[in-house]
N, C-alpha and C positions, 0 to 999 in steps of 0.2 A: 598544507599538511605535508609532513615529511613522508617519504616512501615507507619507512618502518611503521609509522602510525597507520598509513593506508593499508599496509599488509595485515596489521592486527585487525583492523576493521573488516577486511575481506575474510579473514579467518573466523571472526565472530559472526559474520553474516552466514557463513557456511555452516557453523555450529556454535550457536550462542551459549551452549553448555560446556564449551571447551575450557579445561582448567588452565590456570595461570602457568602451571608446569608444562602442559602440552603446548600452550602458546609460546612459552620460552624456548622449547625444543624446536618449534617450527621457525622461530625468528632468530635464534642464537642469543637471546637475552636471558638473564637470570629471572627466576620467578618473581623476585621483589621488583626488578626493573619493569617487568610486564605489568605487574599489579599497579605500579605508579603510573605507567603510561595509560593503562585502561581507565584508571580513576580520573586522570586528566582529560581523556577523551569524553568521559561522562560529564565532568564539570564544565567542559567547553560546549556541551550540547551536541557533540558529534555522535556519540552513542546515547540514544534517548531511552532505551529500554531493551528488554529481552523477552521474546515471545515464543510460544509453541506454534509450530506449523501443523495444521490439521488437514485431513482430506475432506473436501466438501462432499464428495461422493459418500464417504463413510458417515457423514452427518446427515445424509438424506437430502443434499442440496446439489444435485448433479447439473442443474441448468444455470449457466452463467450468461448474463446479458450486459451490454453496454447501452446505457440510456442517455441520449443527449437531450437536454432540456433548455427551453427558451421561454422567457416570460411572455405572457399575452400582452402585458402592458410594460413596454421598455422604460417608462418613466416611473414605475413603481419602485419602492426601495429594494435594493439587492439583498434580500434576506433568505434566499432559497436554502442555503445550508442550514440555517437555524430552523426553518420550517420543516426540513426533512430529517433532522438529526435523530428524531425518535423512531424512525423506520429502520428496524434492525436488519432487514434484508439488504440494505445499502452498505456495501463493504468499503467503497471509496467514493469520494466526491472531489472532482477536479474542476477548478475554475479555468476556462479555456478562452482563447481568442477565436473569433469567427462568428458564424451565424448563431450558434448555440452559446449559452452562458456557462453551462456546466456539463460534464460528462460523469455519469454515475456507473459504478460497477456493482452489479447486484447478483445474488445467488438465491435461487429458489428451487423447489422440488419439482414443479410441473409447469407446463405451459399455462394451465389455468391459474396457477399461483402468480405467474408473471403478469397475466392479464389483470388480476386483482391488484397487484402491486402497482401497475401503471395507473390504474384508476385512483389509488390512494395518493400517489405522487402528484398526479395532475390536480387533485382536489386540495391537497395540503399546501402546495406551493403556487397554485394558479399559473401553471406552465403548460406548454405543449411539449410533446415528447417525440423522439425518433429513436427506435430501438433496433439494435443489432444483436442477434443471438449468436453466442460463441459455439462453434461446432466442436473444436478441440483446442487444447492449450499445450503446445509443445514445451513451453517453459514460462514461468512467471516469477515475480519477486526478485528478479536479478537487480543488483545495484551496481551499475557500470561505474559509478563515481568512486567506488571503494577499491576497485581493482588497480594494480599498478599500471601506469600508463606506458605503452610501448611507443617510444619516440623515434624508432629506427625508420 
């Protein structure tokens, strides 16, 4: 990816509602050139969508946890993501190397809700869990791959 496209992606990550005119001012391109580049980034699957960022606390979900899951039966089909897809408290599901098969990022209101969620995850996917409760989040959602690379 060209540095200019990388810069556009970085700007859109910072503010997905940024206008083509403002993107052009920030990159030195015309509005129509920015529009064409962004459209090509979308067509190539680099930009896959635009979303709103919301405060979990404001939504009543102040407790974040990372849950590592491992199947009880390693020879069983690897369908954990399909078995858990319906559980809305799961924000992210990452397939990982190591002892666990997946790491889930979840958000809930209370420790009791986390306990209930763990029981539902274990039951739905037939897995064991190891949970880490997040105490604070200095930053998240950063996409290092979009920032211009410093090669000095």
